[in-house]
N, C-alpha and C positions, 0 to 999 in steps of 0.2 A: 465643578468642572475646571480643568487648567486651561490657562490661556493657550499653552500649545496644542491641546486637544481641539479646542474651538477653532484655532486658527488653521487646523490642518485642511479642512475643505476649501478654504480659501486659497490656501497655497497651492493645492492640486488644480484649482480654477485658474490661477494666475499662470501656472505651468502650462496648462492647456492653452490658454490664450497666447502664451509666448511660443509655444510649439506652432500655432498658427502663422505667427508673425515670422518665425523662423523659416517655415515652409515658402512663404512668400518671398523672403530674403534671398533665399537660395535660388529661387527662380529668377529673380531680377538680377542678382549679382553676376550670374552667368553672361547676361547682356551687358552689364556694366563693365565687365572686364574686357569684353570685345571692344566696346567704345573707347575705353582708355588705352588699350594696347599693351600696357605694362601691368601685370598683377600687383607688384608692390607698390607703384605709384597710385594705382586705383584704390588700393587698400588704405593707404595714407590719407589720400583725400577723403575718403569715405569716413574715416575714423575721426579725422579733424572736424568734419562737419557734425559728427555725432557727439564729439566731445563738447563743441560750441552749443549745440541745441541742449543737451541735458545740464551743462553748466549754467545756462541762462535760466533754466527751470529751477536749478538748485540753489544757485549762489545768493539771491536775495534772502530766501528763507534761512539758509544758513548763517549768514551775516548778521541777520536780526537776531537769531538765536544766540550766537556768540556776544554780541553787544548787551545782550539781557542777562548773560551770565556774569557770575563774580568769582574771581580768584579760583579756588579749587573745584567749582561748580563746572569748569571747562575741561576737567581732567578726561571725562570720557571721550571727547572728541580729540584732544591734543596729547593724549598720553603717548609716551614713546613707542610702546607696543602697538597702538593702533596706527599711528603713523607708518611704522615699519611694515606692519601688514598691509596697508594701503599701497606703499611702494611696492612690496613683493607681488601684490595683485596686478598692478600695472605692468610689472616685467613679465610674470609668468602667465599673465592671462591676455593683457591688452596690448603686447607688442611682439615680443620674442617669438611665440607660437605663430603669429601670422607670417612672420618672416621665414620661419622653419616650413610652415605649411604649403606656402606659395613658392618656395624655392624646391620643395620636395615634388610638388605637382610639375614643375618645369623639367624636372630630371627624372621622373618617375619611369620605372622598366617595366611596369606591369599595368595592365589596365584596370587592375583590382586595386591600385594603391590607396585610393580614396576610402576604400571600405574599413582601413585602419582607423580613420578618424572617428568612424561610427562605433568604435568599441569603447567609447568614452564611459558609457554606463558601467562597463566591467571594471575599469580602473577606479571609478569613484567607488563602486561598491567595494573593492578590495582595500581602499584606502578608509572608507568610512567605518568600517567595522573596528579597526584598532585605534583610529584617531579621533573618531567622533562618538564611538559607543553605540552606532546604529546597528540593530539586530537585523540579522538575514537567516532566513530558514530555508527549507527545501523548496517551499513554494516559490520564494523569491529568486532562488538560484535557478529554478525551472523557468520562471519568467524571464529572467536575463538571458538564458539559453536561446528561449524562443526569439527574443529581440535581435540577437546577434545572427541566429539561423535566418530569420526574416530578412534583415540586411543582406546577408551573403546570398540568399536566393534572389532577392529582387536585383542585386548587382550582377547576376549572371552566373553566380557560382565562384568557387575558388580554384577551379582546375588550372593548372599551369602557374600558380602564383609563386612568384619570385621575390626574394626579400633583398632589393638592392638599395642604393644610396637614397632614391626618392622615398621609398617606403619608410627606411631609417628616419628621414627627416620628419615625415608625416607622423609617424609613431612618436618621436620625441615632442612634437608639437601637441599631440593628444594627451600624452602624459603630464605635460605642463598645464594644460587646461584641467585635468582631472585635479592637479594639486591645488589649481586656483579655486575650485569648488569647495575644498577641504578648508583652505585659508578664509574664504569668503563665509563659509558657515560659522567659523568661529568668531569672525569679526561682527557679524550682523547683529548680535545682541548688544552691542556697543555702538555701532554706527548705522544710521538710517540707511535703507537700501538705495535711495536715490544719491545720497551723498557718497556711498561707497561706489556707485555706478559712474557717477560724475568723475570722482578720482581715478577710477581705472581707465576711462576714456581719455581723460586729459593727459595724465602722466604716460599712458600707453602710447597716446598720439605723438608725445614729445620724442619717445624713445624711436619710432617709426620714422620721425623726421632726421633724427640723427643717423639711421640707417640709410635713408635716401641719400644724405649728403656723404656718407661713407662709401656708398656704392657708385656715386657718381651720377645719380639720376635726378639731382635737384632740377636742373633745367627741364627734365621731362615733367616734373611735378608743377613748376610755375608755368610751364608752357602748355599745360592740359587745356584743350579746346573747351569751347562751350558746351558741346555735347558731352564730353567726359565729365565736366563739373556738374552738369545736370544730372548725369546718373549718380555721381558722387552725392549729390544733395538728396536724392531721393532715397537712395539706399542708406545714407547717412542717418536720416531722420527715422527710418525704420530700424537701424542699429540701436539709436538711442532708446526707442521704445522696447526694443528686445532686451537690452541690458537692464532697463528699469524692470521690466516683467520678471526677468530670470533672478535678480537679486531679492525682488519682493517675494517670489515664490520660494526661494532658498531660505528667507528669513521666517517662513511659516510652516514649512514641511521638510522632512528628511531629505539629504542631498540625493541618495539613491532614487527615491521616489519622484522627485523632480527631474533628474536626469532621465529617468525611464520614460516620463510622459512627453519629454521634448522630442524623444523619437518619433512621435507622431508627425513631426513636421514633415518627414518624407512622404507621408500620404498626400499633404497639401501640395508638395512640390510636383508630385506625380499628377495629381489632379489639374493643376495649372498648365503642366506640360502637355497633358492629354487635349485640354481645351484649347491650347496654343497652336498645335500641330493638326488637330483634329484626328489623332491616331490613338487609339486604346493602347494601354499597357499589354505586353504579351502574357501569355499564360504564365510563364515563369516569374515576371515582374508582378503580375497580379497575385500570384501564390506567395511570393515574399512578403508583399505588403499586407496580405491577410494574416500571415504568421506574426508580422510585426505588430499589427493591431491587437491580435490575441495575446502576445506577451505583455503588451502595455496594459490591456483590460485585466489580466490575471494579477500582475503585481499590484496595481491600484487597488483592485478588489481586496486582494489578501492584506494590504496595509490598511484599508478603511476597517475591515472586519477586526483586525489585530486591535486598532485604537478603540473601537467600540466595545470590545471585550474589557480593554483596560479601564475604560470609562465606568463600565457596569462595576467592575472589581473595586473602583475607587469610591462608589456612591455609598454613602452611609446606610 
């Protein structure tokens, strides 16, 4: 039995846990943004905390490993292609998309703009086939269609949808995040997930700070009050856990499967919102979430069966 096959169930388990973390993060971030008053400032503060947390976890082990290596043995971590890949992830995953996303939300011309970010699984599937060689059949395509339909229904449908500047910025952010998934999947065989995550957060936070300086918001960042930093600290720790789980899942399972399972975070957010407000989801929202769950279950079940057949075929 291959390591990839044996690691697949663990990868899906990590993706499921990360989906729960994502659902909690979305629920709390809505409050954190309101407390900070500026989405870009809040995101930068949160990402700085996340970078610090994950770096403190990773740095001692990484430095110890590097000290124990000799000459060419350091190549896997210090090779130019690896460094370039980590820099790319910091830009296309840990910084620029956040700026585009929050700027898009600030300018959105449609109440359905955020739906575009939820199409991530579609773009990952489109890129994973030619660039990663991941196979996608009729069942997988049907499952992805269910995921998108479920998100659309849960968001209230797409009637009256207009593609304006805000939507364009959010779509650009989503496309960059999908490209990050592909780059990360290629790097993970050579870079430990936590090291890659720490690099993504640290370098990405540096780019975000540069954006804050360029946009004249430095005083707002350093002047963030105690309540704003408290929210940044809480959600920053959650972000560090999310990135660690996300990259670990990607190191063990195909990109499309992992991204699809992450869609379950919407169910967690909906449950938390219902518990917080005491109001149950509307019939439309409940129906959309049910379709979302069905799509995820179909995709994961199909993938597990496919890998089970592959293992049987490989058995002597």
